[in-house]
A tleap script that builds the chain and sets N, CA, C and O, in Angstrom:
source leaprc.protein.ff14SB
mol = sequence {
  NMET ASN ASP THR ASN VAL SER GLU GLY ASN
  ALA ASN LEU ASP MET LEU LEU ASP VAL SER
  MET GLN VAL THR VAL GLU LEU GLY ARG THR
  ARG MET LEU LEU LYS GLN VAL LEU GLU LEU
  GLN GLN GLY SER VAL VAL GLU LEU ASP ARG
  LEU ALA GLY GLU ALA VAL ASP LEU PHE VAL
  ASN GLU ARG LEU LEU ALA ARG GLY GLU VAL
  VAL VAL VAL ASP ASP LYS PHE GLY ILE ARG
  ILE THR GLU LEU VAL ALA PRO GLN LYS LYS
  ASN GLY CSER
}
set mol.1.N position { 182.581 25.454 113.886 }
set mol.1.CA position { 182.545 24.913 115.257 }
set mol.1.C position { 181.022 23.347 115.207 }
set mol.1.O position { 179.962 23.293 114.584 }
set mol.2.N position { 181.485 22.662 115.884 }
set mol.2.CA position { 180.630 21.608 115.906 }
set mol.2.C position { 179.220 21.543 116.324 }
set mol.2.O position { 178.603 22.577 116.581 }
set mol.3.N position { 178.704 20.428 116.401 }
set mol.3.CA position { 177.362 19.853 117.301 }
set mol.3.C position { 177.758 20.594 118.973 }
set mol.3.O position { 177.243 21.450 119.692 }
set mol.4.N position { 178.893 19.744 119.036 }
set mol.4.CA position { 179.367 19.825 120.812 }
set mol.4.C position { 179.740 21.009 121.248 }
set mol.4.O position { 179.795 20.976 122.477 }
set mol.5.N position { 179.989 21.920 120.872 }
set mol.5.CA position { 180.347 23.095 120.788 }
set mol.5.C position { 179.391 23.830 120.986 }
set mol.5.O position { 179.332 24.702 121.854 }
set mol.6.N position { 178.630 23.569 120.270 }
set mol.6.CA position { 177.398 24.975 120.667 }
set mol.6.C position { 176.818 23.977 121.803 }
set mol.6.O position { 177.106 24.460 122.898 }
set mol.7.N position { 176.318 23.125 121.901 }
set mol.7.CA position { 175.286 22.391 122.883 }
set mol.7.C position { 176.084 22.679 124.023 }
set mol.7.O position { 175.348 22.985 124.961 }
set mol.8.N position { 177.397 22.710 124.354 }
set mol.8.CA position { 178.441 23.080 125.434 }
set mol.8.C position { 177.993 24.611 125.714 }
set mol.8.O position { 177.468 24.948 126.775 }
set mol.9.N position { 178.247 25.457 124.698 }
set mol.9.CA position { 178.274 27.291 124.310 }
set mol.9.C position { 176.675 27.210 125.344 }
set mol.9.O position { 176.670 27.609 126.508 }
set mol.10.N position { 175.342 26.596 124.619 }
set mol.10.CA position { 174.541 26.632 125.060 }
set mol.10.C position { 174.219 26.690 126.639 }
set mol.10.O position { 173.777 27.634 127.294 }
set mol.11.N position { 174.666 25.069 127.150 }
set mol.11.CA position { 174.639 25.213 128.376 }
set mol.11.C position { 175.581 26.355 129.215 }
set mol.11.O position { 175.230 26.858 130.282 }
set mol.12.N position { 176.815 26.649 128.528 }
set mol.12.CA position { 177.486 27.435 129.884 }
set mol.12.C position { 176.562 28.931 130.016 }
set mol.12.O position { 176.334 29.349 131.151 }
set mol.13.N position { 176.124 29.588 128.989 }
set mol.13.CA position { 175.235 30.372 128.873 }
set mol.13.C position { 173.657 30.281 129.307 }
set mol.13.O position { 173.011 31.329 129.291 }
set mol.14.N position { 173.030 29.081 129.688 }
set mol.14.CA position { 171.742 29.063 130.573 }
set mol.14.C position { 172.083 28.996 131.525 }
set mol.14.O position { 171.153 28.938 132.330 }
set mol.15.N position { 173.347 28.959 132.094 }
set mol.15.CA position { 173.911 28.827 133.434 }
set mol.15.C position { 173.959 31.038 133.737 }
set mol.15.O position { 174.128 31.550 134.843 }
set mol.16.N position { 173.855 31.449 133.054 }
set mol.16.CA position { 174.249 32.863 133.631 }
set mol.16.C position { 172.750 33.443 133.301 }
set mol.16.O position { 172.458 34.546 133.762 }
set mol.17.N position { 171.953 32.841 132.643 }
set mol.17.CA position { 170.789 33.561 132.388 }
set mol.17.C position { 169.805 34.023 133.800 }
set mol.17.O position { 168.848 34.797 133.780 }
set mol.18.N position { 170.377 33.280 135.012 }
set mol.18.CA position { 169.589 33.374 136.136 }
set mol.18.C position { 170.756 34.173 137.381 }
set mol.18.O position { 170.771 34.082 138.609 }
set mol.19.N position { 171.670 34.963 136.403 }
set mol.19.CA position { 172.401 35.963 137.767 }
set mol.19.C position { 171.940 37.234 137.364 }
set mol.19.O position { 171.999 37.819 136.283 }
set mol.20.N position { 171.378 37.593 138.674 }
set mol.20.CA position { 171.261 39.142 138.865 }
set mol.20.C position { 171.712 40.096 138.676 }
set mol.20.O position { 172.890 40.107 139.034 }
set mol.21.N position { 171.227 41.392 138.083 }
set mol.21.CA position { 172.211 42.724 137.614 }
set mol.21.C position { 171.034 43.153 138.194 }
set mol.21.O position { 169.900 42.724 138.406 }
set mol.22.N position { 172.039 44.672 138.476 }
set mol.22.CA position { 171.354 45.987 138.673 }
set mol.22.C position { 170.485 46.540 137.258 }
set mol.22.O position { 170.930 46.325 136.131 }
set mol.23.N position { 169.598 47.045 137.422 }
set mol.23.CA position { 169.565 48.266 136.164 }
set mol.23.C position { 168.527 49.149 136.710 }
set mol.23.O position { 167.541 49.087 137.443 }
set mol.24.N position { 169.566 50.472 135.639 }
set mol.24.CA position { 169.319 51.441 136.287 }
set mol.24.C position { 168.805 52.454 135.125 }
set mol.24.O position { 169.441 52.574 134.078 }
set mol.25.N position { 167.110 53.477 135.489 }
set mol.25.CA position { 167.097 54.035 134.080 }
set mol.25.C position { 167.405 55.722 134.192 }
set mol.25.O position { 166.414 56.289 134.651 }
set mol.26.N position { 168.181 56.369 133.981 }
set mol.26.CA position { 168.108 57.697 134.035 }
set mol.26.C position { 167.864 58.544 133.365 }
set mol.26.O position { 168.351 58.727 132.249 }
set mol.27.N position { 166.958 59.313 133.990 }
set mol.27.CA position { 166.239 60.696 133.245 }
set mol.27.C position { 167.083 61.871 133.289 }
set mol.27.O position { 166.707 62.829 132.613 }
set mol.28.N position { 167.987 61.964 133.852 }
set mol.28.CA position { 168.874 63.029 134.068 }
set mol.28.C position { 169.371 63.160 135.343 }
set mol.28.O position { 169.205 62.262 136.169 }
set mol.29.N position { 169.914 64.093 135.579 }
set mol.29.CA position { 170.952 64.560 136.492 }
set mol.29.C position { 171.128 66.236 137.135 }
set mol.29.O position { 171.331 67.064 136.247 }
set mol.30.N position { 171.093 66.561 137.975 }
set mol.30.CA position { 171.510 67.665 138.193 }
set mol.30.C position { 172.628 67.675 139.569 }
set mol.30.O position { 173.268 66.737 140.044 }
set mol.31.N position { 172.572 69.107 139.973 }
set mol.31.CA position { 174.220 69.446 141.321 }
set mol.31.C position { 173.143 69.917 142.456 }
set mol.31.O position { 172.219 70.654 142.110 }
set mol.32.N position { 173.233 69.598 143.466 }
set mol.32.CA position { 172.250 70.394 144.375 }
set mol.32.C position { 173.102 70.585 145.778 }
set mol.32.O position { 173.674 69.575 146.187 }
set mol.33.N position { 173.241 71.878 146.598 }
set mol.33.CA position { 173.959 71.835 147.434 }
set mol.33.C position { 173.033 71.114 148.979 }
set mol.33.O position { 171.851 71.436 149.102 }
set mol.34.N position { 173.520 70.404 149.788 }
set mol.34.CA position { 173.374 69.762 150.967 }
set mol.34.C position { 172.109 70.766 151.538 }
set mol.34.O position { 171.093 70.410 152.135 }
set mol.35.N position { 172.439 71.849 151.229 }
set mol.35.CA position { 171.473 72.619 152.160 }
set mol.35.C position { 169.761 72.786 151.615 }
set mol.35.O position { 168.737 73.116 152.213 }
set mol.36.N position { 170.170 72.206 149.575 }
set mol.36.CA position { 169.185 72.146 149.126 }
set mol.36.C position { 168.242 70.872 149.015 }
set mol.36.O position { 167.018 70.912 148.891 }
set mol.37.N position { 168.979 69.812 149.077 }
set mol.37.CA position { 168.275 68.448 149.511 }
set mol.37.C position { 167.809 68.818 150.982 }
set mol.37.O position { 166.592 68.630 150.989 }
set mol.38.N position { 168.109 69.138 151.892 }
set mol.38.CA position { 167.838 68.946 153.068 }
set mol.38.C position { 166.170 69.347 153.372 }
set mol.38.O position { 165.292 68.968 154.148 }
set mol.39.N position { 166.349 70.619 151.966 }
set mol.39.CA position { 165.071 71.348 152.138 }
set mol.39.C position { 163.728 70.449 151.155 }
set mol.39.O position { 162.524 70.690 151.240 }
set mol.40.N position { 164.142 69.787 150.591 }
set mol.40.CA position { 163.258 68.548 149.617 }
set mol.40.C position { 161.954 68.641 150.906 }
set mol.40.O position { 161.954 68.957 152.096 }
set mol.41.N position { 161.130 68.275 150.127 }
set mol.41.CA position { 159.564 67.880 150.928 }
set mol.41.C position { 159.007 67.249 149.949 }
set mol.41.O position { 159.468 67.544 148.846 }
set mol.42.N position { 158.129 66.439 149.964 }
set mol.42.CA position { 156.642 65.738 149.309 }
set mol.42.C position { 156.185 67.374 148.458 }
set mol.42.O position { 155.948 68.502 148.888 }
set mol.43.N position { 156.225 66.747 147.058 }
set mol.43.CA position { 155.662 68.050 146.035 }
set mol.43.C position { 157.085 68.770 145.713 }
set mol.43.O position { 156.968 69.638 144.848 }
set mol.44.N position { 158.345 68.607 146.198 }
set mol.44.CA position { 159.312 69.545 145.694 }
set mol.44.C position { 159.581 69.112 144.166 }
set mol.44.O position { 159.423 67.930 143.862 }
set mol.45.N position { 160.076 70.266 142.986 }
set mol.45.CA position { 160.351 70.072 141.587 }
set mol.45.C position { 161.763 69.967 141.945 }
set mol.45.O position { 162.242 70.626 142.867 }
set mol.46.N position { 162.390 69.208 141.284 }
set mol.46.CA position { 163.583 68.649 141.220 }
set mol.46.C position { 164.036 69.022 139.668 }
set mol.46.O position { 163.605 68.229 138.831 }
set mol.47.N position { 164.996 70.317 139.072 }
set mol.47.CA position { 165.204 70.314 137.432 }
set mol.47.C position { 165.968 69.658 137.085 }
set mol.47.O position { 166.797 69.365 137.948 }
set mol.48.N position { 166.138 69.148 135.931 }
set mol.48.CA position { 167.675 67.961 135.585 }
set mol.48.C position { 168.035 68.630 134.591 }
set mol.48.O position { 167.566 69.754 134.415 }
set mol.49.N position { 169.010 68.043 133.664 }
set mol.49.CA position { 169.916 68.319 132.760 }
set mol.49.C position { 168.877 68.109 131.734 }
set mol.49.O position { 169.497 68.769 130.900 }
set mol.50.N position { 167.649 67.689 130.985 }
set mol.50.CA position { 167.670 67.036 130.116 }
set mol.50.C position { 166.023 67.538 129.910 }
set mol.50.O position { 165.284 67.692 130.883 }
set mol.51.N position { 165.554 67.775 128.431 }
set mol.51.CA position { 164.237 68.212 128.290 }
set mol.51.C position { 163.494 67.150 128.460 }
set mol.51.O position { 163.861 65.981 128.349 }
set mol.52.N position { 161.838 67.771 128.887 }
set mol.52.CA position { 161.242 66.537 128.797 }
set mol.52.C position { 161.117 65.742 127.422 }
set mol.52.O position { 161.628 66.354 126.484 }
set mol.53.N position { 160.581 64.579 127.113 }
set mol.53.CA position { 160.764 63.838 125.823 }
set mol.53.C position { 162.205 63.181 125.327 }
set mol.53.O position { 162.437 62.123 124.740 }
set mol.54.N position { 163.051 64.206 125.787 }
set mol.54.CA position { 164.516 63.445 125.463 }
set mol.54.C position { 164.836 61.783 126.052 }
set mol.54.O position { 164.488 61.286 127.122 }
set mol.55.N position { 165.403 61.342 125.239 }
set mol.55.CA position { 165.629 59.998 125.564 }
set mol.55.C position { 166.119 59.948 126.954 }
set mol.55.O position { 166.390 60.878 127.713 }
set mol.56.N position { 166.174 58.777 127.119 }
set mol.56.CA position { 166.743 58.031 128.618 }
set mol.56.C position { 167.907 57.445 128.517 }
set mol.56.O position { 168.101 56.938 127.412 }
set mol.57.N position { 168.902 57.315 129.418 }
set mol.57.CA position { 169.701 56.186 129.495 }
set mol.57.C position { 169.448 55.156 130.198 }
set mol.57.O position { 168.668 55.326 131.135 }
set mol.58.N position { 169.976 53.882 129.991 }
set mol.58.CA position { 169.479 52.673 130.776 }
set mol.58.C position { 171.044 51.651 131.299 }
set mol.58.O position { 171.809 50.755 130.945 }
set mol.59.N position { 170.932 52.000 131.685 }
set mol.59.CA position { 172.670 51.653 132.664 }
set mol.59.C position { 171.743 49.983 133.185 }
set mol.59.O position { 170.627 49.757 133.653 }
set mol.60.N position { 172.875 49.149 132.803 }
set mol.60.CA position { 173.526 47.555 134.011 }
set mol.60.C position { 174.548 47.695 134.435 }
set mol.60.O position { 175.450 48.335 133.894 }
set mol.61.N position { 174.600 47.197 135.356 }
set mol.61.CA position { 175.759 47.095 136.683 }
set mol.61.C position { 176.515 48.427 136.541 }
set mol.61.O position { 177.724 48.330 136.746 }
set mol.62.N position { 175.937 49.950 136.155 }
set mol.62.CA position { 176.585 51.262 135.830 }
set mol.62.C position { 176.740 51.283 134.824 }
set mol.62.O position { 176.641 52.432 134.392 }
set mol.63.N position { 177.032 50.325 133.844 }
set mol.63.CA position { 177.688 50.668 132.674 }
set mol.63.C position { 176.502 50.961 131.436 }
set mol.63.O position { 175.501 50.245 131.478 }
set mol.64.N position { 176.587 51.892 130.453 }
set mol.64.CA position { 175.554 52.560 129.826 }
set mol.64.C position { 175.143 51.440 128.796 }
set mol.64.O position { 176.116 51.134 128.106 }
set mol.65.N position { 174.051 50.764 128.492 }
set mol.65.CA position { 173.852 50.243 127.379 }
set mol.65.C position { 173.080 50.394 126.452 }
set mol.65.O position { 173.373 49.992 125.326 }
set mol.66.N position { 171.718 51.116 126.773 }
set mol.66.CA position { 170.890 51.395 125.474 }
set mol.66.C position { 170.321 53.232 126.140 }
set mol.66.O position { 170.431 53.665 127.287 }
set mol.67.N position { 169.724 53.948 124.878 }
set mol.67.CA position { 168.880 54.971 125.389 }
set mol.67.C position { 167.726 54.415 124.869 }
set mol.67.O position { 167.753 53.426 124.136 }
set mol.68.N position { 166.693 54.996 125.206 }
set mol.68.CA position { 164.970 54.930 125.152 }
set mol.68.C position { 164.211 56.103 125.447 }
set mol.68.O position { 164.599 57.178 125.906 }
set mol.69.N position { 162.865 55.661 125.051 }
set mol.69.CA position { 161.803 56.621 125.350 }
set mol.69.C position { 161.142 56.131 126.650 }
set mol.69.O position { 161.175 54.908 126.782 }
set mol.70.N position { 160.628 56.733 127.508 }
set mol.70.CA position { 159.500 56.413 128.379 }
set mol.70.C position { 158.282 56.339 127.890 }
set mol.70.O position { 157.796 57.117 127.070 }
set mol.71.N position { 157.639 55.180 128.496 }
set mol.71.CA position { 156.265 54.706 128.360 }
set mol.71.C position { 155.735 54.309 129.175 }
set mol.71.O position { 156.325 53.944 130.192 }
set mol.72.N position { 154.049 54.208 128.995 }
set mol.72.CA position { 153.392 53.847 130.459 }
set mol.72.C position { 153.021 52.714 129.740 }
set mol.72.O position { 152.904 52.910 128.530 }
set mol.73.N position { 152.738 51.254 130.253 }
set mol.73.CA position { 152.333 50.115 130.045 }
set mol.73.C position { 151.268 49.771 131.205 }
set mol.73.O position { 151.424 49.932 132.415 }
set mol.74.N position { 150.399 49.372 130.677 }
set mol.74.CA position { 149.113 49.780 132.218 }
set mol.74.C position { 149.747 49.532 133.320 }
set mol.74.O position { 150.228 48.579 133.933 }
set mol.75.N position { 149.524 51.438 133.456 }
set mol.75.CA position { 149.556 52.402 134.297 }
set mol.75.C position { 151.099 52.328 135.816 }
set mol.75.O position { 151.179 52.665 136.997 }
set mol.76.N position { 152.078 51.643 134.712 }
set mol.76.CA position { 153.550 51.425 135.155 }
set mol.76.C position { 154.211 52.096 133.973 }
set mol.76.O position { 153.783 52.197 132.823 }
set mol.77.N position { 155.491 52.591 134.563 }
set mol.77.CA position { 156.412 53.210 133.650 }
set mol.77.C position { 157.755 52.228 133.040 }
set mol.77.O position { 158.083 51.225 133.674 }
set mol.78.N position { 158.310 52.525 132.066 }
set mol.78.CA position { 158.359 51.324 131.240 }
set mol.78.C position { 159.510 51.883 130.294 }
set mol.78.O position { 159.432 53.059 130.650 }
set mol.79.N position { 160.686 51.873 129.187 }
set mol.79.CA position { 161.250 52.158 128.937 }
set mol.79.C position { 161.399 51.921 127.741 }
set mol.79.O position { 162.156 50.951 127.711 }
set mol.80.N position { 161.047 52.316 126.339 }
set mol.80.CA position { 161.246 51.524 124.761 }
set mol.80.C position { 162.629 51.719 124.168 }
set mol.80.O position { 163.007 52.849 123.859 }
set mol.81.N position { 163.277 50.811 124.026 }
set mol.81.CA position { 164.787 51.138 123.604 }
set mol.81.C position { 164.514 51.717 122.305 }
set mol.81.O position { 163.526 51.285 121.710 }
set mol.82.N position { 165.232 52.640 121.748 }
set mol.82.CA position { 165.268 53.164 120.143 }
set mol.82.C position { 166.591 53.139 120.177 }
set mol.82.O position { 166.820 53.835 119.187 }
set mol.83.N position { 167.962 52.748 120.730 }
set mol.83.CA position { 169.281 52.578 120.761 }
set mol.83.C position { 169.951 51.956 121.607 }
set mol.83.O position { 169.803 52.056 122.825 }
set mol.84.N position { 170.897 51.129 120.932 }
set mol.84.CA position { 171.680 50.273 121.959 }
set mol.84.C position { 173.398 51.137 121.768 }
set mol.84.O position { 173.712 51.539 120.647 }
set mol.85.N position { 174.074 51.271 122.605 }
set mol.85.CA position { 175.504 51.995 123.015 }
set mol.85.C position { 176.261 50.722 123.130 }
set mol.85.O position { 176.339 49.813 123.956 }
set mol.86.N position { 176.955 51.105 121.612 }
set mol.86.CA position { 178.514 50.656 121.454 }
set mol.86.C position { 179.325 50.260 122.588 }
set mol.86.O position { 179.584 51.336 123.127 }
set mol.87.N position { 180.045 49.058 123.467 }
set mol.87.CA position { 180.612 49.288 124.532 }
set mol.87.C position { 181.773 49.832 124.341 }
set mol.87.O position { 182.231 49.640 123.215 }
set mol.88.N position { 182.354 50.393 124.995 }
set mol.88.CA position { 183.540 51.621 125.224 }
set mol.88.C position { 184.817 50.588 125.769 }
set mol.88.O position { 184.918 50.033 126.863 }
set mol.89.N position { 185.714 50.548 124.630 }
set mol.89.CA position { 187.288 50.282 125.062 }
set mol.89.C position { 187.967 50.508 125.630 }
set mol.89.O position { 188.564 51.550 125.361 }
set mol.90.N position { 188.453 49.628 126.985 }
set mol.90.CA position { 189.348 50.495 128.109 }
set mol.90.C position { 190.855 50.699 127.072 }
set mol.90.O position { 191.242 50.244 125.995 }
set mol.91.N position { 191.481 51.818 128.294 }
set mol.91.CA position { 192.659 52.172 127.089 }
set mol.91.C position { 193.351 50.622 127.245 }
set mol.91.O position { 192.911 49.804 128.052 }
set mol.92.N position { 194.419 50.371 126.411 }
set mol.92.CA position { 195.147 49.815 126.421 }
set mol.92.C position { 194.745 48.388 125.643 }
set mol.92.O position { 195.455 47.461 125.252 }
set mol.93.N position { 193.045 48.652 125.576 }
set mol.93.CA position { 192.683 46.797 124.796 }
set mol.93.C position { 192.439 46.769 123.388 }
set mol.93.O position { 192.211 45.700 122.822 }
savepdb mol mol.pdb
quit
C-alpha cells in the first residue's frame, strides 16, 4: 500500500468518525407477565438472570461487541471492557 492509499483510507475513516451509533449495556434479562409489569412501582426490584458482579454485555447497534464489568467513575456508572467478542459470521459467508 502506498502513501496515497493510506491518506485516502484515513480520509474515508475520518468521514465515519461522526456517525452516531446506539450503545447499550445489558445487565441481564427477565421475563414478566404484563400484569407484573403494570404492578411495578418506584422501589420495585426486578430479578435478572445474572448474578451481581457477573460480566455485562455491551451492544453497538444491537450487535454484541464486548463484555465488561460495571465501574463507578465520579458518581457515574460506566463499564470497563474485559473482553472483545468476535463478530459472528452470517450463514453462507
